[in-house]
C-alpha positions, 0 to 999 in steps of 0.5 A, spaced: 620 577 561 614 579 563 614 579 570 621 584 570 627 579 571 631 579 567 635 574 561 641 571 564 647 565 563 647 560 567 655 559 565 660 562 562 661 561 555 667 559 549 667 564 544 666 559 539 659 557 542 658 564 543 659 567 537 653 562 535 648 564 539 643 569 535 642 576 539 634 576 539 631 582 537 629 587 541 621 588 542 622 595 543 617 595 549 620 599 556 617 594 560 618 588 556 623 582 554 629 583 552 636 578 551 643 579 554 647 579 549 653 572 549 660 575 553 667 576 551 671 570 554 676 573 559 684 573 556 686 570 563 681 565 566 679 569 572 679 565 580 674 562 583 671 566 588 666 564 593 660 565 592 657 569 598 650 567 601 644 571 600 647 575 594 642 576 588 642 579 581 639 586 581 640 591 574 641 597 578 639 604 573 643 611 576 638 617 575 640 623 572 646 625 570 650 624 577 648 616 576 652 616 569 658 619 572 658 614 576 658 609 572 662 611 567 668 613 572 667 605 574 667 602 568 673 607 566 677 603 573 675 596 571 678 597 563 685 599 569 685 592 571 683 589 564 677 586 566 672 591 565 668 592 560 670 596 554 668 603 553 660 604 549 660 608 543 660 616 544 653 618 543 650 624 538 648 629 539 641 631 539 640 623 540 636 620 546 640 618 553 643 612 552 641 606 555 645 604 562 649 599 563 647 592 566 651 590 573 651 584 575 652 583 582 655 576 582 661 574 578 665 578 574 661 583 569 660 582 561 662 586 556 656 587 552 655 591 545 652 597 546 647 596 541 645 590 544 644 593 552 636 594 552 633 599 558 632 595 565 627 597 569 632 597 577 628 593 582 631 598 588 630 605 589 637 606 589 643 603 586 647 598 590 654 598 588 658 592 587 664 592 592 671 592 588 674 584 590 668 581 586 668 585 580 676 583 578 676 577 575 670 573 578 667 569 573 658 569 573 659 561 576 665 557 579 669 553 574 664 547 572 670 541 573 665 536 568 666 541 563 659 541 561 657 541 553 657 545 549 661 549 554 667 546 555 670 540 552 666 532 552 665 530 558 658 527 561 652 531 562 649 535 568 644 538 570 643 546 569 640 549 576 633 550 576 631 557 574 626 561 580 621 564 578 615 568 582 609 565 584 603 568 579 598 573 584 593 570 585 587 575 583 581 577 589 574 573 587 570 577 582 562 576 583 559 576 576 561 572 569 569 571 569 571 574 563 574 570 557 581 569 556 585 574 553 588 572 546 595 572 545 601 569 547 600 566 554 605 568 560 612 565 561 612 562 554 618 564 552 624 559 551 628 557 557 634 552 554 635 550 561 629 550 564 629 542 568 622 543 570 617 548 573 609 548 574 607 545 567 602 548 563 595 547 562 594 543 556 591 547 550 583 546 549 582 539 545 580 542 538 573 538 535 574 535 529 570 538 524 570 533 519 567 528 525 562 533 526 560 534 518 560 526 517 556 526 524 551 531 521 550 528 515 548 522 517 544 524 522 541 529 515 541 522 511 536 518 516 532 524 518 531 524 509 531 518 509 524 517 514 521 523 511 523 521 503 521 513 505 514 515 508 512 521 502 514 515 498 509 510 502 503 516 502 504 516 494 504 510 493 498 508 497 494 514 495 497 515 487 499 523 489 500 528 495 493 531 493 485 529 494 484 523 489 479 525 484 476 519 479 473 521 472 465 519 472 461 520 466 454 524 467 449 521 471 444 521 465 440 515 462 444 514 456 438 509 454 439 502 452 437 499 445 430 496 445 433 490 443 438 490 448 438 485 454 437 491 459 432 494 454 428 488 453 428 487 461 426 495 462 420 493 457 418 487 461 420 487 468 414 492 469 409 485 467 412 480 471 410 477 478 412 473 483 407 468 486 408 465 494 403 459 495 402 456 502 397 450 503 397 443 504 402 444 509 408 447 504 409 453 501 413 455 495 415 460 490 414 462 482 414 466 477 407 469 472 405 475 467 400 479 466 394 477 461 391 482 460 388 489 464 383 484 467 389 482 473 389 475 469 396 472 470 399 465 467 403 460 471 405 453 471 400 449 475 405 445 479 407 453 482 399 453 484 397 445 486 398 445 493 392 452 494 386 451 496 383 458 496 384 465 494 388 467 501 394 462 500 396 466 493 400 472 495 403 476 488 408 480 487 409 486 483 415 489 480 413 495 483 413 492 490 406 492 491 402 486 494 396 483 492 392 477 494 389 473 487 384 467 486 385 460 482 381 461 475 383 455 472 389 449 472 390 444 467 395 438 469 396 435 462 400 441 459 402 443 467 398 451 466 394 455 471 391 462 471 390 466 476 387 473 478 387 480 481 383 484 483 383 492 484 389 493 482 390 498 476 396 500 471 397 493 469 402 492 464 401 485 459 406 483 455 406 481 448 406 474 445 410 471 439 409 466 436 413 461 437 412 457 431 416 461 427 422 461 432 429 458 429 435 455 433 440 460 435 434 466 436 437 470 443 431 469 448 432 473 456 428 469 461 426 473 468 423 470 474 425 469 482 430 463 482 431 461 489 425 467 491 430 472 488 425 477 484 426 481 478 433 476 476 433 477 469 438 471 465 439 471 457 441 465 452 439 463 446 434 457 442 438 452 444 433 446 440 424 447 439 420 441 439 423 438 444 418 432 447 419 432 455 414 429 460 414 433 467 410 430 474 408 424 476 408 425 483 401 421 484 403 415 481 398 414 476 400 418 471 394 423 473 399 429 475 404 427 468 404 434 462 407 433 456 411 438 453 413 439 446 418 444 449 422 450 447 430 448 449 434 455 452 441 454 456 438 461 458 439 460 466 433 457 469 432 455 477 427 452 481 423 459 482 423 460 475 417 456 474 412 460 470 415 466 468 415 468 461 422 466 456 422 473 451 425 474 444 428 480 441 422 484 441 420 483 448 415 478 446 413 472 449 414 466 446 415 461 452 413 458 459 419 457 463 416 449 466 422 445 467 429 444 467 434 438 466 437 436 473 444 433 472 444 426 476 435 426 477 432 420 475 427 423 470 430 430 472 425 434 466 421 439 472 421 443 477 414 440 480 417 433 478 420 428 482 426 430 480 431 433 484 432 441 483 439 442 483 442 450 479 441 450 472 446 446 467 444 450 462 438 446 459 431 449 462 425 448 457 418 452 456 411 450 454 411 454 447 406 460 448 402 457 442 400 451 446 400 456 453 395 462 450 390 456 446 389 453 454 390 460 457 384 462 453 380 455 455 382 456 462 380 463 462 374 462 458 370 455 461 375 453 467 378 447 464 383 446 458 381 441 452 386 435 450 386 433 442 386 426 442 386 419 436 382 415 440 387 410 441 390 405 447 398 405 448 403 399 450 407 404 455 411 399 456 414 397 449 421 397 448 421 397 441 422 404 435 416 408 435 409 408 439 405 401 439 398 401 439 396 396 445 392 389 445 387 392 450 385 398 454 384 401 462 380 396 465 379 390 459 376 395 453 377 396 446 385 400 446 382 403 439 376 407 441 370 405 436 368 411 432 373 415 434 378 418 430 384 412 430 378 407 428 375 412 423 383 412 419 383 404 420 388 403 425 388 397 429 391 394 436 399 392 434 400 397 430 406 401 431 406 409 429 414 410 427 412 419 425 407 425 425 406 429 420 413 427 418 416 427 424 419 421 426 417 419 434 421 413 438 416 412 445 409 412 447 410 419 451 413 423 445 406 421 441 402 424 446 407 430 446 407 431 438 398 429 438 398 434 444 402 440 441 396 441 436 388 444 437 382 438 436 380 438 429 387 439 427 389 433 421 395 429 423 398 424 418 400 419 421 406 413 419 405 405 421 408 399 420 403 393 420 406 386 419 412 388 417 409 394 411 409 402 413 402 405 412 400 412 412 393 414 415 390 421 415 385 423 421 381 429 424 384 430 432 378 430 436 377 433 444 377 430 451 376 434 457 383 435 461 384 436 469 
């Protein structure tokens, strides 16, 4: 073996058993491990000799020719006794020196085959000859009384003697890094069938499972990629991509609008619309007006400026944001119209006036005003009805502040603050003055300036026709007062029948038909019931007043009336009265 110790047999083997043990090949290295061939069984069982104490197994190698001669003489002597080894085969000339034979210092020497004797390095400097008495008929060991298999007949097993090996030398301590373990077979690793103990070899280092490492790596990789992928997916979903988002947008240039569109109408009319803020009488209010001419005259509703006592109480703000003070030129309660004027303001843009007689139901309209003090608000709708008789006001209780309007009805949203603003047609021409709304659940509910509540628009707005507004505005600008057309009768406002009935007595006990007036000249009498005006049906006294005031003084009217169950037709020329 690697430590120089020869391999030896602990017990003699029988011929059949020894023949079955193959001889291991030689390693070819002079100082390596080598096996010994199985011994030939002796013809005569040798006598058991006691094992001298301290005997040792040594392999001696004669030095030179003298050693070989002495070895040959000893072998010849042994053959004469019948217990020595057989003579080796002659060596051919020119071949290397044959390997020396092995001499066992304990028991009878074995008879190895010539080709199986290896070269053995002697442990002692000089050979030690074995005693003659021990070389004759002595076996390797004493006979085994149990005849342990497989070397004898069947019998009980007996443990083999332990193999004694020299302790491994302890290398001196070295400074520096520990050299790596050399590759190759570890020492004392040749199989010994008779060994039963000895120092246990260190277990081989545990190898890490590559499959487990691969699975763990795959799990870590999947986790990392999942987190990264989820983050990227969330970012892409939130931002629409990994790059900066730039949305398409058209050019900033103004593409223009058709003049008849709402935008075109608003762009044309807004410079001529103003917002009025009025203080007086312990209250304040907001309304709308529009410019009539370059002299600064502005038309609005009477109920917008009614609380003002002087020009210091009226402030006008144009669509450009410029603000100026305004003075009251004139007002009329019966028509709910007023005119104010601003001084020292240049660049005014008057709004063109249309003709309300040519308006048809369904025509598109646009309303501009300051609902709830939100100036320059534009709404649109249509004319939903025309010649709608409405009354507004009446807060004083004596009827002196009641206005009668044969109004244009529109569904364009109108709210408190729109009063006095223009109602425009598709040519951006004024066809009405927004004055009243129908309040849901209100008692009278016809005007913003009346006693009705003022909620938001319900789609029922009313405007004074511009033909009526133009006449009144001209009178207010020229004279400060407006005239009202009259027929010269006093009406019974308590009559509940269909039509307007002429009263029996007038106000303060006077005659109900004014002597020399238009009605007296046409032949009307007290108690007559007027049912139509110019062929249009009237249902009460208020509607008759509205229809009359829709005309100018001096206009001719045709009245249809009932008297004593008969229907009569009368024609008259309207008179004039001074408004308040």
